[in-house]
N, C-alpha and C positions, 0 to 999 in steps of 0.2 A: 375130499371135495369129490373126487372120482368114485366112491361108492356111494355117494347120496346128493347128487348133482340135480335131480329132477324136481326138488323143491324149492319153492322163491325164497326160503329162508336161509337155506344153502348157498344159494347163490350171492344173496344181499350179504350175506358173510365174508365169503369168498373176497366179493368185489369193495366190502369196506377196509378189509386186512390190507388187499393192494393198495387202495387208495390212500390209507393211512401211512402204511408202508414208504410208497412214492413220495409222501411228502416229508418222512423223517430223513430218509438216506441222503438228498442234497444237502439239507441243512448240516450233517454231521460230516458230511465228505469236505464242503467247504470247511466247518470249522478247522480242522484237521490241518488242511493245505494251507488255509492264512496263518495257523498258529506255527508253521515250520517254515514263512519265508520272510525275507526283508520287507519292508514296509514300503520300499519305493518299488517292488517288482509284486505287489499284491494283485494289483490287476490284470498283469499278466498270468499269472498263476491261477486268478479264478478265470480268465478267460480261457486259458487251455483245459482246464478242468471239465469246464462247461462244453467247448466243443468235443473232447473227446468221449462227454455224455453223451451227447447226442448222435455222435457215429456209432455208439454202441448200442443206443435206442435204436437206431435204423438199422443197423445188422442183425440185431435180435428179432424185431420186426418181420425182415425180411426171410429169417431161416424160419421161423414160425409159420410165416403164411406157406411158405416153400413146402414144409412138412404136410403142412393142414391138406392144401392142395394135392400133393402127392398123394395123398391115402385115397382119394379119388370121391366119388360123390355116391350119396345114399339117397337117391330121388333127387327133389331139388338143391337139398344140404350137403354140406359136406360130411364125410364118413365120420363118425363120432372116432375112429380109430387114430384118424390124423391129430385129434385133439390131444389124446393121450400121450402119442408120440412126441408133440410139441411140449409137452410138460414134461415128458423125460430127457429132451435134449435141453429145456431149461434147467431142469436138476442137475444135470451133466455139467452144463455152463457153470452153476453157483456151485457146484462140489469142486470142480476147478479153480475157481477164483479163491475157494476156502484155502485149497492148498497153496498156490502161488501167494497168500497172503503172509505163510510161515516163510517165505522167502526174502521179503520185504526190508529193506534195511530200516532201521529205528530204533529206540529203547528198549533195552534189554533189563532196564531195573524190575527187581522183585518187588513184592507188596512189601517184604520184611525191610528192604532197603529203605523203600518211601517211609515206613512208620518210623524208623531209626532217625530221623530227624531231618531227611532232606526236604527241600521246598518243591511240592509236587508242582509247580508252577515251572522249576527250572530243572527239574526231573525228568518232564514230559518231554522237553527241547532235545533234540540230537546234539550230542557234543561234537565239537569241531577242534 
């Protein structure tokens, strides 16, 4: 997107990608959360997940706005370098989240163990 952002097609493709991704992610997160909690705590787990998502969204928008506005103005519009920096900050945040995901507790069953006859529904649940 950075190299060819001046065409309407490129902006449309980028926007569509963000919108579709934003629709799939919350559904997947809630499915994982609800699969790993007892039924009597499912409402609390869902609420906590959505509250933290809202907080993270607010922080992300604030950081992006700060970075963009910190780049100054180019006439009446924000300087283009601010948008580039904001995307780099977002990429760094995504990389950090990916690295942090490797340290989350959970199932460590290999594909071979699942093919060996283990029930995938029970193998996906954490063992207590």
